[in-house]
All heavy atoms as a GROMACS GRO file, in nm:
protein
  601
    1ARG      N    1   0.082  -0.120   0.000
    1ARG     CA    2   0.000   0.000   0.000
    1ARG      C    3   0.086   0.126   0.000
    1ARG      O    4   0.046   0.226  -0.057
    1ARG     CB    5  -0.096  -0.003   0.118
    1ARG     CG    6  -0.201  -0.116   0.104
    1ARG     CD    7  -0.283  -0.143   0.225
    1ARG     NE    8  -0.349  -0.027   0.278
    1ARG     CZ    9  -0.427  -0.030   0.386
    1ARG    NH1   10  -0.449  -0.142   0.450
    1ARG    NH2   11  -0.483   0.079   0.430
    2LEU      N   12   0.204   0.118   0.063
    2LEU     CA   13   0.295   0.232   0.058
    2LEU      C   14   0.335   0.260  -0.087
    2LEU      O   15   0.347   0.375  -0.127
    2LEU     CB   16   0.421   0.205   0.141
    2LEU     CG   17   0.406   0.209   0.292
    2LEU    CD1   18   0.532   0.157   0.359
    2LEU    CD2   19   0.374   0.348   0.340
    3GLY      N   20   0.356   0.154  -0.164
    3GLY     CA   21   0.396   0.167  -0.303
    3GLY      C   22   0.291   0.234  -0.389
    3GLY      O   23   0.321   0.285  -0.496
    4LYS      N   24   0.170   0.237  -0.342
    4LYS     CA   25   0.061   0.303  -0.414
    4LYS      C   26   0.040   0.445  -0.365
    4LYS      O   27  -0.054   0.512  -0.405
    4LYS     CB   28  -0.068   0.223  -0.399
    4LYS     CG   29  -0.062   0.087  -0.466
    4LYS     CD   30  -0.191   0.011  -0.448
    4LYS     CE   31  -0.180  -0.124  -0.517
    4LYS     NZ   32  -0.300  -0.205  -0.497
    5GLY      N   33   0.128   0.490  -0.273
    5GLY     CA   34   0.122   0.628  -0.227
    5GLY      C   35   0.046   0.651  -0.097
    5GLY      O   36   0.036   0.765  -0.052
    6GLU      N   37  -0.003   0.546  -0.037
    6GLU     CA   38  -0.077   0.560   0.088
    6GLU      C   39   0.022   0.587   0.202
    6GLU      O   40   0.131   0.531   0.206
    6GLU     CB   41  -0.157   0.433   0.116
    6GLU     CG   42  -0.272   0.452   0.209
    6GLU     CD   43  -0.364   0.329   0.215
    6GLU    OE1   44  -0.364   0.248   0.120
    6GLU    OE2   45  -0.433   0.317   0.316
    7LYS      N   46  -0.014   0.674   0.293
    7LYS     CA   47   0.072   0.710   0.406
    7LYS      C   48   0.068   0.601   0.513
    7LYS      O   49  -0.036   0.539   0.536
    7LYS     CB   50   0.028   0.843   0.468
    7LYS     CG   51   0.033   0.958   0.372
    7LYS     CD   52   0.176   0.996   0.343
    7LYS     CE   53   0.184   1.113   0.249
    7LYS     NZ   54   0.309   1.123   0.182
    8LEU      N   55   0.182   0.580   0.580
    8LEU     CA   56   0.194   0.478   0.683
    8LEU      C   57   0.089   0.496   0.792
    8LEU      O   58   0.027   0.399   0.836
    8LEU     CB   59   0.334   0.478   0.744
    8LEU     CG   60   0.361   0.376   0.854
    8LEU    CD1   61   0.338   0.233   0.804
    8LEU    CD2   62   0.502   0.393   0.908
    9GLU      N   63   0.067   0.618   0.835
    9GLU     CA   64  -0.030   0.643   0.941
    9GLU      C   65  -0.171   0.598   0.900
    9GLU      O   66  -0.245   0.541   0.981
    9GLU     CB   67  -0.033   0.792   0.978
    9GLU     CG   68   0.096   0.845   1.033
    9GLU     CD   69   0.200   0.877   0.925
    9GLU    OE1   70   0.162   0.909   0.810
    9GLU    OE2   71   0.320   0.866   0.955
   10ASP      N   72  -0.207   0.622   0.775
   10ASP     CA   73  -0.338   0.582   0.725
   10ASP      C   74  -0.349   0.430   0.716
   10ASP      O   75  -0.453   0.372   0.748
   10ASP     CB   76  -0.366   0.644   0.587
   10ASP     CG   77  -0.373   0.796   0.594
   10ASP    OD1   78  -0.406   0.851   0.702
   10ASP    OD2   79  -0.344   0.860   0.491
   11ILE      N   80  -0.242   0.367   0.673
   11ILE     CA   81  -0.241   0.221   0.664
   11ILE      C   82  -0.257   0.160   0.802
   11ILE      O   83  -0.340   0.072   0.824
   11ILE     CB   84  -0.112   0.170   0.597
   11ILE    CG1   85  -0.104   0.218   0.452
   11ILE    CG2   86  -0.103   0.017   0.605
   11ILE    CD1   87   0.030   0.196   0.386
   12ARG      N   88  -0.176   0.209   0.897
   12ARG     CA   89  -0.184   0.156   1.034
   12ARG      C   90  -0.322   0.177   1.095
   12ARG      O   91  -0.372   0.090   1.166
   12ARG     CB   92  -0.078   0.221   1.122
   12ARG     CG   93   0.060   0.166   1.099
   12ARG     CD   94   0.158   0.233   1.191
   12ARG     NE   95   0.264   0.141   1.228
   12ARG     CZ   96   0.370   0.176   1.294
   12ARG    NH1   97   0.386   0.300   1.334
   12ARG    NH2   98   0.463   0.087   1.323
   13ALA      N   99  -0.382   0.291   1.070
   13ALA     CA  100  -0.514   0.321   1.126
   13ALA      C  101  -0.621   0.226   1.073
   13ALA      O  102  -0.720   0.199   1.142
   13ALA     CB  103  -0.552   0.465   1.096
   14SER      N  104  -0.601   0.175   0.953
   14SER     CA  105  -0.702   0.088   0.893
   14SER      C  106  -0.679  -0.060   0.922
   14SER      O  107  -0.758  -0.144   0.881
   14SER     CB  108  -0.705   0.109   0.741
   14SER     OG  109  -0.589   0.056   0.680
   15MET      N  110  -0.570  -0.091   0.993
   15MET     CA  111  -0.534  -0.232   1.018
   15MET      C  112  -0.572  -0.276   1.158
   15MET      O  113  -0.570  -0.197   1.252
   15MET     CB  114  -0.383  -0.251   1.002
   15MET     CG  115  -0.333  -0.230   0.861
   15MET     SD  116  -0.153  -0.248   0.849
   15MET     CE  117  -0.133  -0.420   0.891
   16ASN      N  118  -0.604  -0.403   1.169
   16ASN     CA  119  -0.626  -0.465   1.299
   16ASN      C  120  -0.506  -0.549   1.340
   16ASN      O  121  -0.503  -0.603   1.450
   16ASN     CB  122  -0.751  -0.554   1.296
   16ASN     CG  123  -0.876  -0.472   1.277
   16ASN    OD1  124  -0.885  -0.359   1.322
   16ASN    ND2  125  -0.973  -0.530   1.208
   17ALA      N  126  -0.408  -0.560   1.252
   17ALA     CA  127  -0.290  -0.644   1.276
   17ALA      C  128  -0.166  -0.556   1.280
   17ALA      O  129  -0.171  -0.436   1.256
   17ALA     CB  130  -0.278  -0.749   1.165
   18VAL      N  131  -0.054  -0.619   1.309
   18VAL     CA  132   0.074  -0.550   1.311
   18VAL      C  133   0.120  -0.521   1.168
   18VAL      O  134   0.105  -0.605   1.080
   18VAL     CB  135   0.180  -0.637   1.384
   18VAL    CG1  136   0.317  -0.575   1.376
   18VAL    CG2  137   0.138  -0.662   1.527
   19ALA      N  138   0.175  -0.403   1.146
   19ALA     CA  139   0.230  -0.368   1.014
   19ALA      C  140   0.369  -0.430   1.006
   19ALA      O  141   0.467  -0.376   1.057
   19ALA     CB  142   0.236  -0.218   0.997
   20GLU      N  143   0.377  -0.548   0.944
   20GLU     CA  144   0.502  -0.624   0.936
   20GLU      C  145   0.614  -0.540   0.873
   20GLU      O  146   0.594  -0.474   0.773
   20GLU     CB  147   0.482  -0.750   0.852
   20GLU     CG  148   0.387  -0.849   0.912
   20GLU     CD  149   0.448  -0.928   1.027
   20GLU    OE1  150   0.571  -0.935   1.037
   20GLU    OE2  151   0.370  -0.983   1.106
   21GLY      N  152   0.730  -0.544   0.932
   21GLY     CA  153   0.849  -0.482   0.874
   21GLY      C  154   0.872  -0.337   0.913
   21GLY      O  155   0.981  -0.286   0.892
   22VAL      N  156   0.773  -0.271   0.969
   22VAL     CA  157   0.790  -0.129   1.004
   22VAL      C  158   0.898  -0.112   1.111
   22VAL      O  159   0.992  -0.035   1.092
   22VAL     CB  160   0.656  -0.064   1.044
   22VAL    CG1  161   0.677   0.077   1.096
   22VAL    CG2  162   0.560  -0.064   0.925
   23PRO      N  163   0.890  -0.184   1.223
   23PRO     CA  164   0.997  -0.171   1.322
   23PRO      C  165   1.132  -0.223   1.270
   23PRO      O  166   1.238  -0.168   1.302
   23PRO     CB  167   0.950  -0.256   1.440
   23PRO     CG  168   0.803  -0.273   1.421
   23PRO     CD  169   0.781  -0.268   1.273
   24THR      N  170   1.129  -0.326   1.187
   24THR     CA  171   1.252  -0.383   1.133
   24THR      C  172   1.323  -0.283   1.041
   24THR      O  173   1.446  -0.276   1.041
   24THR     CB  174   1.223  -0.514   1.059
   24THR    OG1  175   1.156  -0.601   1.148
   24THR    CG2  176   1.350  -0.579   1.008
   25ALA      N  177   1.246  -0.208   0.964
   25ALA     CA  178   1.307  -0.109   0.875
   25ALA      C  179   1.386  -0.007   0.956
   25ALA      O  180   1.499   0.029   0.920
   25ALA     CB  181   1.200  -0.038   0.792
   26ARG      N  182   1.331   0.038   1.067
   26ARG     CA  183   1.401   0.134   1.153
   26ARG      C  184   1.523   0.069   1.219
   26ARG      O  185   1.632   0.128   1.222
   26ARG     CB  186   1.309   0.191   1.260
   26ARG     CG  187   1.378   0.296   1.348
   26ARG     CD  188   1.286   0.357   1.451
   26ARG     NE  189   1.168   0.419   1.398
   26ARG     CZ  190   1.164   0.541   1.342
   26ARG    NH1  191   1.274   0.612   1.334
   26ARG    NH2  192   1.051   0.590   1.297
   27ALA      N  193   1.508  -0.052   1.270
   27ALA     CA  194   1.618  -0.121   1.338
   27ALA      C  195   1.734  -0.146   1.243
   27ALA      O  196   1.851  -0.124   1.279
   27ALA     CB  197   1.569  -0.252   1.399
   28ALA      N  198   1.706  -0.192   1.122
   28ALA     CA  199   1.812  -0.219   1.024
   28ALA      C  200   1.882  -0.090   0.984
   28ALA      O  201   2.006  -0.086   0.973
   28ALA     CB  202   1.753  -0.289   0.902
   29TYR      N  203   1.807   0.015   0.963
   29TYR     CA  204   1.863   0.146   0.927
   29TYR      C  205   1.953   0.197   1.040
   29TYR      O  206   2.066   0.239   1.016
   29TYR     CB  207   1.748   0.243   0.899
   29TYR     CG  208   1.792   0.384   0.873
   29TYR    CD1  209   1.838   0.423   0.748
   29TYR    CD2  210   1.786   0.480   0.974
   29TYR    CE1  211   1.877   0.554   0.724
   29TYR    CE2  212   1.825   0.610   0.950
   29TYR     CZ  213   1.870   0.647   0.826
   29TYR     OH  214   1.909   0.777   0.802
   30ASP      N  215   1.902   0.192   1.163
   30ASP     CA  216   1.980   0.239   1.279
   30ASP      C  217   2.108   0.158   1.296
   30ASP      O  218   2.214   0.214   1.326
   30ASP     CB  219   1.896   0.233   1.407
   30ASP     CG  220   1.785   0.338   1.410
   30ASP    OD1  221   1.789   0.434   1.330
   30ASP    OD2  222   1.695   0.323   1.495
   31LEU      N  223   2.101   0.027   1.279
   31LEU     CA  224   2.218  -0.059   1.292
   31LEU      C  225   2.323  -0.025   1.186
   31LEU      O  226   2.443  -0.012   1.217
   31LEU     CB  227   2.179  -0.206   1.283
   31LEU     CG  228   2.294  -0.306   1.296
   31LEU    CD1  229   2.364  -0.294   1.431
   31LEU    CD2  230   2.241  -0.448   1.275
   32ALA      N  231   2.280  -0.010   1.063
   32ALA     CA  232   2.374   0.025   0.955
   32ALA      C  233   2.441   0.159   0.984
   32ALA      O  234   2.563   0.173   0.965
   32ALA     CB  235   2.301   0.029   0.821
   33LYS      N  236   2.365   0.256   1.029
   33LYS     CA  237   2.422   0.387   1.062
   33LYS      C  238   2.522   0.374   1.177
   33LYS      O  239   2.630   0.433   1.173
   33LYS     CB  240   2.313   0.487   1.098
   33LYS     CG  241   2.226   0.528   0.983
   33LYS     CD  242   2.308   0.603   0.880
   33LYS     CE  243   2.222   0.642   0.762
   33LYS     NZ  244   2.300   0.686   0.648
   34ARG      N  245   2.485   0.300   1.281
   34ARG     CA  246   2.572   0.284   1.397
   34ARG      C  247   2.704   0.217   1.359
   34ARG      O  248   2.811   0.254   1.408
   34ARG     CB  249   2.501   0.204   1.506
   34ARG     CG  250   2.578   0.203   1.638
   34ARG     CD  251   2.504   0.139   1.750
   34ARG     NE  252   2.512  -0.005   1.736
   34ARG     CZ  253   2.409  -0.089   1.739
   34ARG    NH1  254   2.287  -0.043   1.758
   34ARG    NH2  255   2.426  -0.217   1.725
   35LEU      N  256   2.699   0.120   1.267
   35LEU     CA  257   2.819   0.050   1.223
   35LEU      C  258   2.893   0.123   1.111
   35LEU      O  259   3.001   0.081   1.070
   35LEU     CB  260   2.783  -0.092   1.178
   35LEU     CG  261   2.729  -0.184   1.286
   35LEU    CD1  262   2.687  -0.318   1.227
   35LEU    CD2  263   2.833  -0.205   1.397
   36GLY      N  264   2.833   0.228   1.058
   36GLY     CA  265   2.895   0.302   0.949
   36GLY      C  266   2.897   0.226   0.819
   36GLY      O  267   2.989   0.242   0.739
   37ILE      N  268   2.795   0.143   0.796
   37ILE     CA  269   2.788   0.061   0.676
   37ILE      C  270   2.688   0.123   0.579
   37ILE      O  271   2.576   0.155   0.616
   37ILE     CB  272   2.745  -0.082   0.711
   37ILE    CG1  273   2.848  -0.146   0.804
   37ILE    CG2  274   2.726  -0.166   0.585
   37ILE    CD1  275   2.803  -0.277   0.862
   38GLU      N  276   2.729   0.137   0.455
   38GLU     CA  277   2.643   0.191   0.352
   38GLU      C  278   2.550   0.079   0.303
   38GLU      O  279   2.596  -0.023   0.252
   38GLU     CB  280   2.728   0.244   0.236
   38GLU     CG  281   2.649   0.316   0.132
   38GLU     CD  282   2.739   0.373   0.023
   38GLU    OE1  283   2.862   0.350   0.027
   38GLU    OE2  284   2.686   0.438  -0.066
   39CYS      N  285   2.419   0.097   0.322
   39CYS     CA  286   2.318  -0.002   0.282
   39CYS      C  287   2.206   0.071   0.208
   39CYS      O  288   2.103   0.103   0.267
   39CYS     CB  289   2.264  -0.075   0.404
   39CYS     SG  290   2.386  -0.168   0.496
   40PRO      N  291   2.223   0.098   0.080
   40PRO     CA  292   2.127   0.181   0.009
   40PRO      C  293   1.985   0.123   0.002
   40PRO      O  294   1.888   0.200   0.004
   40PRO     CB  295   2.187   0.196  -0.131
   40PRO     CG  296   2.290   0.089  -0.142
   40PRO     CD  297   2.336   0.058  -0.004
   41ILE      N  298   1.972  -0.008  -0.004
   41ILE     CA  299   1.837  -0.066  -0.010
   41ILE      C  300   1.767  -0.048   0.124
   41ILE      O  301   1.651  -0.007   0.130
   41ILE     CB  302   1.841  -0.214  -0.054
   41ILE    CG1  303   1.894  -0.223  -0.197
   41ILE    CG2  304   1.703  -0.278  -0.041
   41ILE    CD1  305   1.920  -0.364  -0.244
   42ILE      N  306   1.838  -0.076   0.232
   42ILE     CA  307   1.780  -0.058   0.365
   42ILE      C  308   1.747   0.089   0.388
   42ILE      O  309   1.639   0.122   0.439
   42ILE     CB  310   1.877  -0.111   0.474
   42ILE    CG1  311   1.882  -0.263   0.467
   42ILE    CG2  312   1.835  -0.063   0.613
   42ILE    CD1  313   1.988  -0.326   0.554
   43GLU      N  314   1.836   0.179   0.348
   43GLU     CA  315   1.809   0.322   0.362
   43GLU      C  316   1.686   0.362   0.281
   43GLU      O  317   1.603   0.440   0.327
   43GLU     CB  318   1.930   0.403   0.319
   43GLU     CG  319   1.909   0.552   0.338
   43GLU     CD  320   2.032   0.634   0.300
   43GLU    OE1  321   2.145   0.583   0.310
   43GLU    OE2  322   2.013   0.750   0.263
   44GLY      N  323   1.675   0.308   0.161
   44GLY     CA  324   1.559   0.340   0.078
   44GLY      C  325   1.429   0.293   0.140
   44GLY      O  326   1.330   0.364   0.140
   45ILE      N  327   1.430   0.171   0.192
   45ILE     CA  328   1.310   0.118   0.259
   45ILE      C  329   1.274   0.207   0.378
   45ILE      O  330   1.158   0.243   0.397
   45ILE     CB  331   1.331  -0.028   0.302
   45ILE    CG1  332   1.340  -0.118   0.179
   45ILE    CG2  333   1.219  -0.074   0.396
   45ILE    CD1  334   1.389  -0.259   0.207
   46TYR      N  335   1.374   0.242   0.456
   46TYR     CA  336   1.351   0.330   0.571
   46TYR      C  337   1.288   0.462   0.526
   46TYR      O  338   1.192   0.509   0.586
   46TYR     CB  339   1.484   0.357   0.644
   46TYR     CG  340   1.470   0.458   0.754
   46TYR    CD1  341   1.430   0.420   0.880
   46TYR    CD2  342   1.495   0.593   0.731
   46TYR    CE1  343   1.415   0.512   0.982
   46TYR    CE2  344   1.481   0.686   0.831
   46TYR     CZ  345   1.441   0.646   0.956
   46TYR     OH  346   1.425   0.739   1.056
   47ARG      N  347   1.343   0.521   0.422
   47ARG     CA  348   1.292   0.650   0.373
   47ARG      C  349   1.148   0.639   0.324
   47ARG      O  350   1.068   0.730   0.346
   47ARG     CB  351   1.384   0.703   0.264
   47ARG     CG  352   1.517   0.751   0.323
   47ARG     CD  353   1.620   0.789   0.219
   47ARG     NE  354   1.567   0.882   0.121
   47ARG     CZ  355   1.619   0.897  -0.001
   47ARG    NH1  356   1.724   0.825  -0.039
   47ARG    NH2  357   1.567   0.983  -0.085
   48VAL      N  358   1.114   0.530   0.258
   48VAL     CA  359   0.975   0.511   0.212
   48VAL      C  360   0.882   0.494   0.331
   48VAL      O  361   0.778   0.559   0.342
   48VAL     CB  362   0.964   0.390   0.116
   48VAL    CG1  363   0.818   0.354   0.090
   48VAL    CG2  364   1.035   0.420  -0.016
   49VAL      N  365   0.920   0.406   0.423
   49VAL     CA  366   0.833   0.371   0.536
   49VAL      C  367   0.822   0.484   0.637
   49VAL      O  368   0.712   0.518   0.682
   49VAL     CB  369   0.882   0.241   0.604
   49VAL    CG1  370   0.805   0.214   0.732
   49VAL    CG2  371   0.870   0.124   0.509
   50HIS      N  372   0.935   0.545   0.672
   50HIS     CA  373   0.935   0.639   0.784
   50HIS      C  374   0.943   0.786   0.744
   50HIS      O  375   0.916   0.873   0.828
   50HIS     CB  376   1.049   0.606   0.880
   50HIS     CG  377   1.030   0.475   0.948
   50HIS    ND1  378   0.938   0.455   1.047
   50HIS    CD2  379   1.089   0.355   0.928
   50HIS    CE1  380   0.942   0.330   1.088
   50HIS    NE2  381   1.033   0.266   1.016
   51GLU      N  382   0.980   0.815   0.620
   51GLU     CA  383   0.990   0.955   0.578
   51GLU      C  384   0.896   0.990   0.464
   51GLU      O  385   0.896   1.104   0.418
   51GLU     CB  386   1.135   0.987   0.540
   51GLU     CG  387   1.233   0.974   0.656
   51GLU     CD  388   1.377   0.999   0.617
   51GLU    OE1  389   1.406   1.017   0.496
   51GLU    OE2  390   1.461   1.000   0.708
   52GLY      N  391   0.820   0.892   0.416
   52GLY     CA  392   0.723   0.919   0.311
   52GLY      C  393   0.783   0.940   0.173
   52GLY      O  394   0.719   0.998   0.086
   53ALA      N  395   0.905   0.892   0.151
   53ALA     CA  396   0.969   0.906   0.020
   53ALA      C  397   0.891   0.829  -0.086
   53ALA      O  398   0.824   0.730  -0.056
   53ALA     CB  399   1.113   0.856   0.025
   54ASP      N  400   0.900   0.874  -0.209
   54ASP     CA  401   0.831   0.810  -0.322
   54ASP      C  402   0.902   0.679  -0.356
   54ASP      O  403   1.021   0.679  -0.390
   54ASP     CB  404   0.832   0.904  -0.442
   54ASP     CG  405   0.772   0.840  -0.565
   54ASP    OD1  406   0.662   0.782  -0.555
   54ASP    OD2  407   0.835   0.851  -0.673
   55PRO      N  408   0.831   0.565  -0.348
   55PRO     CA  409   0.894   0.435  -0.377
   55PRO      C  410   0.959   0.427  -0.515
   55PRO      O  411   1.069   0.374  -0.529
   55PRO     CB  412   0.779   0.335  -0.364
   55PRO     CG  413   0.680   0.402  -0.275
   55PRO     CD  414   0.692   0.549  -0.306
   56ALA      N  415   0.894   0.480  -0.617
   56ALA     CA  416   0.949   0.474  -0.752
   56ALA      C  417   1.079   0.554  -0.761
   56ALA      O  418   1.176   0.511  -0.825
   56ALA     CB  419   0.848   0.526  -0.854
   57ALA      N  420   1.084   0.667  -0.694
   57ALA     CA  421   1.206   0.749  -0.695
   57ALA      C  422   1.319   0.677  -0.622
   57ALA      O  423   1.435   0.683  -0.666
   57ALA     CB  424   1.179   0.885  -0.630
   58ILE      N  425   1.288   0.608  -0.514
   58ILE     CA  426   1.389   0.535  -0.439
   58ILE      C  427   1.445   0.421  -0.524
   58ILE      O  428   1.566   0.399  -0.528
   58ILE     CB  429   1.332   0.481  -0.306
   58ILE    CG1  430   1.294   0.596  -0.213
   58ILE    CG2  431   1.430   0.385  -0.239
   58ILE    CD1  432   1.409   0.683  -0.169
   59VAL      N  433   1.358   0.348  -0.594
   59VAL     CA  434   1.406   0.240  -0.682
   59VAL      C  435   1.500   0.296  -0.788
   59VAL      O  436   1.608   0.242  -0.811
   59VAL     CB  437   1.287   0.165  -0.746
   59VAL    CG1  438   1.335   0.071  -0.856
   59VAL    CG2  439   1.209   0.088  -0.641
   60THR      N  440   1.461   0.405  -0.851
   60THR     CA  441   1.546   0.467  -0.953
   60THR      C  442   1.679   0.510  -0.893
   60THR      O  443   1.785   0.486  -0.952
   60THR     CB  444   1.474   0.588  -1.015
   60THR    OG1  445   1.353   0.543  -1.077
   60THR    CG2  446   1.561   0.657  -1.118
   61GLU      N  447   1.675   0.570  -0.776
   61GLU     CA  448   1.796   0.616  -0.708
   61GLU      C  449   1.891   0.499  -0.678
   61GLU      O  450   2.010   0.505  -0.707
   61GLU     CB  451   1.756   0.687  -0.579
   61GLU     CG  452   1.868   0.748  -0.501
   61GLU     CD  453   1.817   0.814  -0.375
   61GLU    OE1  454   1.725   0.898  -0.384
   61GLU    OE2  455   1.868   0.781  -0.266
   62VAL      N  456   1.836   0.392  -0.622
   62VAL     CA  457   1.920   0.277  -0.586
   62VAL      C  458   1.975   0.208  -0.710
   62VAL      O  459   2.092   0.171  -0.715
   62VAL     CB  460   1.840   0.178  -0.497
   62VAL    CG1  461   1.916   0.048  -0.478
   62VAL    CG2  462   1.810   0.241  -0.361
   63MET      N  463   1.892   0.192  -0.812
   63MET     CA  464   1.935   0.122  -0.932
   63MET      C  465   2.031   0.205  -1.018
   63MET      O  466   2.100   0.151  -1.104
   63MET     CB  467   1.813   0.081  -1.015
   63MET     CG  468   1.722  -0.019  -0.945
   63MET     SD  469   1.806  -0.172  -0.898
   63MET     CE  470   1.832  -0.244  -1.057
   64SER      N  471   2.038   0.335  -0.993
   64SER     CA  472   2.125   0.424  -1.071
   64SER      C  473   2.262   0.443  -1.007
   64SER      O  474   2.348   0.510  -1.064
   64SER     CB  475   2.058   0.561  -1.087
   64SER     OG  476   1.935   0.548  -1.154
   65ARG      N  477   2.282   0.384  -0.893
   65ARG     CA  478   2.410   0.400  -0.823
   65ARG      C  479   2.523   0.334  -0.901
   65ARG      O  480   2.503   0.236  -0.971
   65ARG     CB  481   2.403   0.335  -0.684
   65ARG     CG  482   2.317   0.406  -0.586
   65ARG     CD  483   2.296   0.327  -0.458
   65ARG     NE  484   2.411   0.252  -0.413
   65ARG     CZ  485   2.504   0.297  -0.329
   65ARG    NH1  486   2.493   0.417  -0.279
   65ARG    NH2  487   2.606   0.222  -0.294
   66ASP      N  488   2.644   0.387  -0.884
   66ASP     CA  489   2.762   0.323  -0.940
   66ASP      C  490   2.784   0.190  -0.869
   66ASP      O  491   2.754   0.177  -0.750
   66ASP     CB  492   2.886   0.411  -0.922
   66ASP     CG  493   2.881   0.536  -1.008
   66ASP    OD1  494   2.815   0.534  -1.113
   66ASP    OD2  495   2.945   0.636  -0.968
   67LEU      N  496   2.837   0.091  -0.941
   67LEU     CA  497   2.868  -0.037  -0.879
   67LEU      C  498   2.980  -0.021  -0.778
   67LEU      O  499   3.076   0.053  -0.801
   67LEU     CB  500   2.908  -0.138  -0.986
   67LEU     CG  501   2.799  -0.179  -1.084
   67LEU    CD1  502   2.857  -0.275  -1.188
   67LEU    CD2  503   2.683  -0.243  -1.012
   68LYS      N  504   2.964  -0.088  -0.664
   68LYS     CA  505   3.063  -0.083  -0.556
   68LYS      C  506   3.076  -0.223  -0.497
   68LYS      O  507   2.991  -0.307  -0.520
   68LYS     CB  508   3.018   0.013  -0.446
   68LYS     CG  509   3.008   0.157  -0.491
   68LYS     CD  510   2.966   0.245  -0.376
   68LYS     CE  511   2.957   0.388  -0.422
   68LYS     NZ  512   2.921   0.478  -0.314
   69PRO      N  513   3.179  -0.246  -0.415
   69PRO     CA  514   3.190  -0.376  -0.347
   69PRO      C  515   3.066  -0.402  -0.261
   69PRO      O  516   3.002  -0.309  -0.213
   69PRO     CB  517   3.314  -0.360  -0.260
   69PRO     CG  518   3.391  -0.249  -0.321
   69PRO     CD  519   3.290  -0.158  -0.384
   70GLU      N  520   3.037  -0.527  -0.238
   70GLU     CA  521   2.921  -0.566  -0.157
   70GLU      C  522   2.938  -0.526  -0.012
   70GLU      O  523   3.050  -0.509   0.037
   70GLU     CB  524   2.898  -0.718  -0.166
   70GLU     CG  525   2.857  -0.764  -0.303
   70GLU     CD  526   2.720  -0.713  -0.344
   70GLU    OE1  527   2.631  -0.701  -0.258
   70GLU    OE2  528   2.703  -0.683  -0.463
   71VAL      N  529   2.828  -0.513   0.058
   71VAL     CA  530   2.829  -0.471   0.198
   71VAL      C  531   2.907  -0.567   0.285
   71VAL      O  532   2.976  -0.526   0.378
   71VAL     CB  533   2.683  -0.458   0.250
   71VAL    CG1  534   2.681  -0.434   0.401
   71VAL    CG2  535   2.611  -0.346   0.178
   72ASP      N  536   2.902  -0.698   0.255
   72ASP     CA  537   2.968  -0.795   0.342
   72ASP      C  538   3.118  -0.769   0.354
   72ASP      O  539   3.179  -0.798   0.456
   72ASP     CB  540   2.940  -0.939   0.301
   72ASP     CG  541   2.994  -0.973   0.163
   72ASP    OD1  542   2.985  -0.888   0.074
   72ASP    OD2  543   3.042  -1.086   0.145
   73LEU      N  544   3.180  -0.711   0.253
   73LEU     CA  545   3.322  -0.676   0.261
   73LEU      C  546   3.343  -0.565   0.364
   73LEU      O  547   3.441  -0.565   0.438
   73LEU     CB  548   3.375  -0.632   0.125
   73LEU     CG  549   3.371  -0.736   0.014
   73LEU    CD1  550   3.417  -0.674  -0.118
   73LEU    CD2  551   3.459  -0.855   0.050
   74GLN      N  552   3.252  -0.472   0.371
   74GLN     CA  553   3.260  -0.363   0.467
   74GLN      C  554   3.239  -0.417   0.609
   74GLN      O  555   3.306  -0.375   0.703
   74GLN     CB  556   3.157  -0.256   0.436
   74GLN     CG  557   3.181  -0.186   0.304
   74GLN     CD  558   3.070  -0.089   0.270
   74GLN    OE1  559   2.991  -0.051   0.355
   74GLN    NE2  560   3.063  -0.050   0.145
   75ILE      N  561   3.149  -0.511   0.624
   75ILE     CA  562   3.122  -0.569   0.757
   75ILE      C  563   3.246  -0.645   0.805
   75ILE      O  564   3.288  -0.629   0.919
   75ILE     CB  565   2.999  -0.662   0.753
   75ILE    CG1  566   2.873  -0.579   0.728
   75ILE    CG2  567   2.986  -0.742   0.881
   75ILE    CD1  568   2.750  -0.661   0.701
   76ARG      N  569   3.305  -0.728   0.718
   76ARG     CA  570   3.424  -0.804   0.757
   76ARG      C  571   3.537  -0.713   0.802
   76ARG      O  572   3.610  -0.745   0.895
   76ARG     CB  573   3.471  -0.892   0.641
   76ARG     CG  574   3.406  -1.028   0.646
   76ARG     CD  575   3.471  -1.120   0.548
   76ARG     NE  576   3.366  -1.147   0.451
   76ARG     CZ  577   3.383  -1.168   0.324
   76ARG    NH1  578   3.502  -1.170   0.273
   76ARG    NH2  579   3.282  -1.190   0.243
   77ALA      N  580   3.551  -0.599   0.737
   77ALA     CA  581   3.658  -0.506   0.772
   77ALA      C  582   3.637  -0.448   0.912
   77ALA      O  583   3.733  -0.409   0.977
   77ALA     CB  584   3.663  -0.393   0.669
   78LYS      N  585   3.515  -0.442   0.959
   78LYS     CA  586   3.484  -0.386   1.090
   78LYS      C  587   3.491  -0.491   1.201
   78LYS      O  588   3.485  -0.458   1.318
   78LYS     CB  589   3.347  -0.321   1.090
   78LYS     CG  590   3.343  -0.199   1.003
   78LYS     CD  591   3.216  -0.123   1.023
   78LYS     CE  592   3.213   0.000   0.938
   78LYS     NZ  593   3.301   0.106   0.986
   79MET      N  594   3.502  -0.618   1.165
   79MET     CA  595   3.503  -0.725   1.266
   79MET      C  596   3.642  -0.745   1.323
   79MET      O  597   3.741  -0.720   1.272
   79MET     CB  598   3.451  -0.854   1.208
   79MET     CG  599   3.306  -0.843   1.167
   79MET     SD  600   3.249  -0.993   1.089
   79MET     CE  601   3.137  -1.047   1.214
   0.00000   0.00000   0.00000
């Protein structure tokens, strides 16, 4: 429903169940920031869910990035 432009608050208000992934999006984003790891997909999801960013714009932004080494290389370097 977010992908169709509906606001998170409106979606939550209309639900009787838990909005799956909403807390996880924040936790994953916060963890990546705390560890200093660049995670553009997680950041994009966070921005859509918690900041109201346009999903189509986020997909274009993420898919237009220059190729870089995978995140797991960055994680190993911090261990």
